[in-house]
VOVO-201604 format. One record per residue: residue in three letters; residue number from 1; x, y, z of N, C-alpha, C in turn. Coordinates in steps of 0.2 Angstrom, whole numbers, plus 5000, padded with zeros to 4 digits. Layout:
N
<atom 'ALA',NUM,<X,Y,Z>,<X,Y,Z>,<X,Y,Z>> ...
This chain:
86
<atom 'UNK',1,<4895,4786,4772>,<4895,4779,4771>,<4899,4775,4768>> <atom 'UNK',2,<4903,4772,4769>,<4908,4771,4765>,<4905,4764,4760>> <atom 'UNK',3,<4909,4765,4752>,<4906,4763,4748>,<4911,4757,4748>> <atom 'UNK',4,<4909,4750,4742>,<4915,4746,4741>,<4921,4749,4737>> <atom 'UNK',5,<4921,4753,4732>,<4922,4757,4729>,<4928,4761,4733>> <atom 'UNK',6,<4926,4767,4739>,<4929,4769,4740>,<4932,4764,4745>> <atom 'UNK',7,<4932,4758,4749>,<4935,4754,4750>,<4942,4752,4749>> <atom 'UNK',8,<4942,4748,4743>,<4946,4745,4737>,<4949,4750,4735>> <atom 'UNK',9,<4948,4760,4734>,<4950,4763,4732>,<4958,4765,4736>> <atom 'UNK',10,<4955,4764,4743>,<4957,4769,4750>,<4964,4763,4751>> <atom 'UNK',11,<4961,4757,4752>,<4968,4750,4751>,<4973,4750,4747>> <atom 'UNK',12,<4971,4754,4739>,<4978,4755,4735>,<4980,4761,4738>> <atom 'UNK',13,<4977,4765,4739>,<4982,4774,4739>,<4985,4770,4747>> <atom 'UNK',14,<4983,4767,4750>,<4989,4764,4757>,<4994,4760,4755>> <atom 'UNK',15,<4993,4754,4752>,<4992,4749,4747>,<4994,4741,4754>> <atom 'UNK',16,<4989,4745,4756>,<4987,4737,4761>,<4984,4733,4755>> <atom 'UNK',17,<4984,4726,4758>,<4977,4721,4754>,<4973,4720,4762>> <atom 'UNK',18,<4968,4716,4758>,<4962,4716,4762>,<4964,4715,4769>> <atom 'UNK',19,<4968,4709,4770>,<4970,4706,4776>,<4972,4711,4784>> <atom 'UNK',20,<4975,4717,4778>,<4979,4721,4783>,<4971,4731,4783>> <atom 'UNK',21,<4970,4730,4781>,<4964,4732,4781>,<4957,4728,4788>> <atom 'UNK',22,<4957,4722,4788>,<4954,4717,4791>,<4955,4721,4798>> <atom 'UNK',23,<4962,4720,4798>,<4966,4717,4804>,<4966,4726,4806>> <atom 'UNK',24,<4968,4732,4805>,<4969,4737,4806>,<4961,4738,4809>> <atom 'UNK',25,<4954,4736,4806>,<4948,4739,4804>,<4944,4736,4810>> <atom 'UNK',26,<4950,4728,4813>,<4947,4724,4818>,<4938,4722,4816>> <atom 'UNK',27,<4942,4718,4808>,<4932,4717,4807>,<4937,4710,4803>> <atom 'UNK',28,<4931,4702,4805>,<4934,4700,4799>,<4935,4701,4790>> <atom 'UNK',29,<4940,4696,4786>,<4939,4694,4782>,<4933,4694,4780>> <atom 'UNK',30,<4932,4689,4779>,<4923,4690,4776>,<4919,4698,4777>> <atom 'UNK',31,<4918,4698,4781>,<4915,4704,4781>,<4917,4708,4779>> <atom 'UNK',32,<4925,4712,4777>,<4927,4714,4774>,<4926,4714,4767>> <atom 'UNK',33,<4925,4707,4766>,<4925,4706,4760>,<4918,4706,4757>> <atom 'UNK',34,<4915,4708,4760>,<4909,4708,4757>,<4905,4716,4757>> <atom 'UNK',35,<4910,4717,4760>,<4908,4725,4759>,<4913,4729,4753>> <atom 'UNK',36,<4917,4727,4752>,<4922,4728,4745>,<4918,4724,4739>> <atom 'UNK',37,<4913,4720,4738>,<4910,4717,4735>,<4907,4722,4729>> <atom 'UNK',38,<4905,4721,4723>,<4899,4725,4721>,<4892,4720,4722>> <atom 'UNK',39,<4891,4716,4722>,<4886,4711,4720>,<4879,4713,4727>> <atom 'UNK',40,<4880,4719,4730>,<4874,4721,4736>,<4872,4716,4741>> <atom 'UNK',41,<4880,4713,4743>,<4878,4707,4749>,<4878,4716,4754>> <atom 'UNK',42,<4872,4712,4759>,<4871,4712,4765>,<4877,4715,4772>> <atom 'UNK',43,<4881,4723,4774>,<4884,4721,4776>,<4883,4725,4783>> <atom 'UNK',44,<4886,4725,4790>,<4882,4728,4795>,<4885,4736,4795>> <atom 'UNK',45,<4882,4742,4797>,<4883,4747,4796>,<4889,4749,4801>> <atom 'UNK',46,<4889,4744,4807>,<4895,4743,4812>,<4902,4740,4807>> <atom 'UNK',47,<4902,4737,4804>,<4908,4734,4799>,<4909,4741,4796>> <atom 'UNK',48,<4905,4744,4793>,<4907,4752,4787>,<4910,4755,4793>> <atom 'UNK',49,<4906,4757,4795>,<4910,4764,4804>,<4919,4761,4804>> <atom 'UNK',50,<4919,4756,4807>,<4925,4752,4811>,<4929,4751,4803>> <atom 'UNK',51,<4929,4748,4799>,<4933,4752,4792>,<4934,4759,4789>> <atom 'UNK',52,<4930,4763,4790>,<4926,4769,4789>,<4933,4771,4790>> <atom 'UNK',53,<4933,4772,4798>,<4937,4774,4804>,<4944,4771,4803>> <atom 'UNK',54,<4946,4764,4801>,<4953,4763,4801>,<4955,4767,4798>> <atom 'UNK',55,<4954,4768,4792>,<4954,4771,4785>,<4957,4780,4785>> <atom 'UNK',56,<4952,4785,4790>,<4953,4787,4793>,<4960,4790,4798>> <atom 'UNK',57,<4962,4784,4800>,<4965,4786,4805>,<4972,4786,4802>> <atom 'UNK',58,<4973,4783,4796>,<4979,4782,4791>,<4979,4789,4783>> <atom 'UNK',59,<4975,4793,4784>,<4976,4801,4784>,<4970,4798,4778>> <atom 'UNK',60,<4966,4793,4778>,<4962,4792,4767>,<4955,4798,4772>> <atom 'UNK',61,<4954,4801,4768>,<4947,4805,4764>,<4940,4804,4762>> <atom 'UNK',62,<4937,4800,4763>,<4932,4799,4759>,<4927,4804,4756>> <atom 'UNK',63,<4928,4806,4750>,<4923,4811,4748>,<4915,4809,4744>> <atom 'UNK',64,<4913,4812,4746>,<4905,4811,4743>,<4903,4819,4738>> <atom 'UNK',65,<4900,4818,4731>,<4898,4827,4731>,<4892,4824,4723>> <atom 'UNK',66,<4890,4828,4724>,<4884,4827,4716>,<4889,4820,4711>> <atom 'UNK',67,<4895,4822,4710>,<4898,4820,4704>,<4899,4814,4706>> <atom 'UNK',68,<4900,4810,4709>,<4902,4802,4714>,<4905,4805,4718>> <atom 'UNK',69,<4910,4798,4722>,<4912,4796,4727>,<4919,4799,4727>> <atom 'UNK',70,<4923,4797,4730>,<4930,4794,4728>,<4935,4795,4734>> <atom 'UNK',71,<4941,4794,4737>,<4945,4794,4741>,<4950,4800,4739>> <atom 'UNK',72,<4953,4800,4745>,<4958,4806,4744>,<4964,4805,4751>> <atom 'UNK',73,<4972,4804,4747>,<4975,4802,4754>,<4979,4809,4756>> <atom 'UNK',74,<4977,4810,4765>,<4983,4816,4763>,<4989,4813,4773>> <atom 'UNK',75,<4995,4812,4767>,<4999,4813,4771>,<5002,4815,4780>> <atom 'UNK',76,<4999,4822,4778>,<4999,4827,4783>,<4995,4826,4789>> <atom 'UNK',77,<4988,4822,4787>,<4984,4822,4794>,<4985,4816,4796>> <atom 'UNK',78,<4991,4813,4797>,<4991,4807,4799>,<4997,4808,4805>> <atom 'UNK',79,<5000,4814,4804>,<5005,4818,4808>,<4999,4824,4812>> <atom 'UNK',80,<4997,4825,4810>,<4991,4832,4814>,<4989,4826,4820>> <atom 'UNK',81,<4987,4822,4817>,<4981,4818,4822>,<4985,4817,4826>> <atom 'UNK',82,<4993,4813,4826>,<4995,4811,4831>,<4997,4816,4836>> <atom 'UNK',83,<4998,4824,4832>,<5001,4828,4839>,<4996,4829,4841>> <atom 'UNK',84,<4989,4830,4838>,<4982,4832,4844>,<4982,4823,4850>> <atom 'UNK',85,<4984,4821,4847>,<4983,4815,4854>,<4989,4815,4859>> <atom 'UNK',86,<4995,4819,4859>,<5000,4819,4860>,<4997,4826,4866>> 
């Protein structure tokens, strides 16, 4: 499950604003704002999944450990993923 902080951090790594991520994830801007809110607003699991998939398709790896959650950008992951599809 992607957290609000992970989504914001991933966008920062990619240089995307909320509008760009909402477009790429095919979710409404309002839904993305709810997901990224720290106020505990309810978010559909399908929204979280679409956002996660859009980020992962662009090289983001979501990390979850006993020490906390994080994100990592893998530049080569995008090229490798595209090569697998060909």
